[in-house]
N, C-alpha and C positions, 0 to 999 in steps of 0.2 A: 861428209855425213857421219862418219864414225866419231869425229871430234864433236860434232853438234850433239850426238846422242850421249856422249860422256858428260858434256857440259850440262845437259838436262838432268841426268842422274845426280850430279853434284848439287844442283840447285834444289832438287826435290828431297835430298837426303835428310835435312832437319825436320821436314814434315813427317817423314816416315818414323824418325826417332820419337817425335812427340806423340804420335798415335800409339807406338809401341809402349811408351812410358805410361800413358793413360790406361791402356789395357792391362799392363802389369800391376798398376796401383789398384784397379778395380778387382783384379784377381786376389791381391793380397788382403784387401778388406773382406772379400767374400770368404777367404780361407781363415780369417782371424789373425793374419800376420800384418800388424800395423807398423809401417816403417817409421823410425825415429829420424831426428835431424842428422844423425851420424850415418844414416843409410842402412842400419841394421834393424832387424825385426825386434819388437818388444813383446815379451810374453805377458799375456793378460791372464791373471789368476782369478779363480772364482771368489766372489765377495759374499760374505754372509751378512745380512742385514736383518735387524729385528723388525718384524712387521706385525703390528697388532692384528689379531684375527678375531672378529666378533663371534659370540656363541651362535650355535645354530638357531635359526629363526623359528618362532612358533613352538617353543618348548615350555611347558608349565613347570613350576617349582613350588615346593611346600617347605615351610621352615618353622622351627620352634626356637624361641629366643628367651633369654633371661638377662636381667639388667640390674644395676645398682646405681643410685644417684644421690645427689644432694638437693632435695627439693627446697624451693623458696616457699615458706609458709608463714607469712607475717601474723596470722591469726593465733599463733602460739603465744603471742604477747597477751592476748585476752585471758588465757588460762593463768599466766604468771601474775597478772594484775589482780585477778579474782582471788588467787591464793594469798597474795600480799595483804589484801583487805581482810581476809578471814583470819590471818595471823593476829591482827590487831583486835578485831571484834570478838573472836572466839578464843583468844589466848592459846594459840597454837605454836608448837615448835616444829620447824621444818627440818626433817632429817635428810630428805633428798628432794631438792627442788626439781621443777620441770626442766627437761633438757633444753639447752639453748639452740640446738640444731639436731636434726635427725638424718639418718640414712634411710633412703627409700629403696624399695625392691619392686621389681616388675617381672612379669612373665606373660607370654602370649603366643599366638599362632598367626602365621601369614601365608597367603597363597599368592604367587606371582605368575607372570607370563612373559618369558624372555622374548623380546622382539628386536633383534639386532643389538644396538647399544642401549636400548630402553627396557625397563622392567616395571610395568605397572603392577601394583600390589594392593591387596585388601587384607585386613586382619582384625584381630581382637586382642586387646591388652588390658591386663589387670595390674594396677600398681597400688602400693600401700605403704604407710609409715605410721609410727605411734610414739607416745611418750608416757612417762610414769613419774609420779611423785609420791613421797611418803612423809606424813606429818603425824603428830600426836598432840593430844589435848593435855594441858597442864592440870586440868581438873581431875581427870581419872587416869591419866597416863595411857590412854588407849591409842594404839597406832592405827592410822587410817591410810590406806593406799588408794590413790586416784590414778586413773589412766584415761587417755583419749587416743582415738585411732581414726585414721582417714583411709578410705578405700575409694578407688576410681576404676570404673570399668568402661572402656571406650572402644568404639569401632573405628577402624583406620582405613583410609583409602589414599593412595599416593603414587609416587613414581620415583624410581631410581634411575640414574643415568651414569653409565660407565665413563670414566675420564681417560682420554687418550694418553698413552705413555709420554708423548711429546710435551704434554702440559703438566703432568704430575706422575712421578715414579716413586713408589714407596718401597724401601728395602724390605725384603721378606714377604711382600704382598704380590698377589697375582693380578688383581683387578680392582683398583681404587674406584670408588663411586661416590656420588653426592645425591641426596634425595630429600624428600619431604613427605609428610603424612598430615592429612586433615583428620582431626579427631572429634568425635561426637559421642557423648554417652552420659552416664549417671555417676554420682558420687555419694558417699555416705560419711558423715562426721559423727562419731560416737563419743560421748562423754558421760554426763549424768543421764542424758537421754540420747535420742538418735534423730538426726536430721538428714533427710534425703535431698539431693540437689541435681540439677542438670547443668551440663556445661559443654564447651567445645574449645577448640584452639588448633594450633599448628605444632608439628614436630619437625625439626630440621636436623640433618645429620651428615657426617662425612665418614665413610667406612671403606673397607677393603676385604676381599677374599684372601684369607691367610694361607690356607692349604686345602687340598682336596684328597679324599680317600675314596677313590672310585666315584660313584655318583654323589657321595656325601661331601658337601662343601662347608668348611668352617670359616666364618666371617666375623668381623668385629666392627663396631661403629661407635662414634662419639657424637652426641647431639644435644640439642637444647629443646626442651618442651615448654611451650607457652600455652597453658591451659587455665581457664577460669570457670568457676561453678557458682551458681546462685540457688537459693532455696527459699521457699515460702515459710519455713519454720523460723521461729525467733531464737536468739541466743540463749534466752532463759531456759530453753528446753535442753540445751547442751551443757552449759556451764553449771558448776556446782553451787555458785553463789546465788543464782536465780535473781539477779538484780541488774542484768545488762540488756537493755532494749535493742531492737533492730533485728533484721533478718540475717540468717546465716549465709555467708558467702566466703569463698576462699580462692587463693591463687595457687594453682598446682604446678607452677613452672619450676625449672631447674635443669642442671646438667646431668646427663645420664650416659652411662657406658653399657653397651649391650654386646652379648655374645650370641651369634646366630648359628644354628645347625640347619643347613638347607639341602634338600634333595632336589637337584636340578642342574642345569648347565652353568658353566662359568666361562669367563673370557680367558684366552690363552695367547701366547705369542709363539709364532713359528718362524724358523729361519728359511729364507728363500734365496735362491741363487740368482744374482742379477746377470751374470755373464757366465757362459760355459767355458771350461778350460780349452785353450787353443794350442796348436802345435807351435813350438818355437823354432825359428829358422836359425841355422848355424851362421857364424860370422863369415864363413867361407862363401856362403851363398851371396851372390851379387844381386843387388836390387836394381841395378841399371839394366835396361833392355839390351839384348844382344842383337847385333846386325852382321850381315855378311860383309867381308872385306871388300872394299871398292877397288876394282881393277880398271884403271883408265884404258 
């Protein structure tokens, strides 16, 4: 009987070792000590991961902006052709021709409402640019200065969407975004006379929050304006030559750069810990289960 009991204990010994090994492995994982192939514990350190954190939901914002751009204005050719004809017919000498291009300026206000990654916005923008020419008559040597000026006042409604850092990361920027604005408003072209017009179009831009000073956020954007205006007034009312038929219209498109000062939330990134620090086991600790010695 004693020999039969010893033989049974010998046969059941591998099963007891397996159960002990499984229990020890479960305890190691629960304690954070993950055994490696060599049988020793591996220390898991805390990992810092950049995780984009959206701004708080439901927070309003208000901003003032100013911009400078290079507007596309093909109608400037009409003023140049009109002056060229007058040089011949009125014996004029041009001391300063019309500018071949202009810099435009803009300013305005916007109000937005930050909702997660989206920021709907409404606003008002005023943009303008002008040109100047000087010529004199050979008959009496009298100098004459001519100017034209274009003003546009439009209401804006649109949306900005924050771009995830995994898609686009800008050095020195906190939160890149892409957006659009639908514009509707009035314009005025002033030369010899004045012509009022109505127009609309789209504004598209790519921007980013550059820095923040408390609740004040400084942002910049680069965009393209595609605007067109039409008027019921004729060109004879605006041009100095008074011999150009047709209704006044113009294209107010172009590339613009804007600087925004916004009071409101901004996106940020926080570091999160993916794993807590765990205790390292010494090499002297054995990972194999211990068992009592077998005495036959």
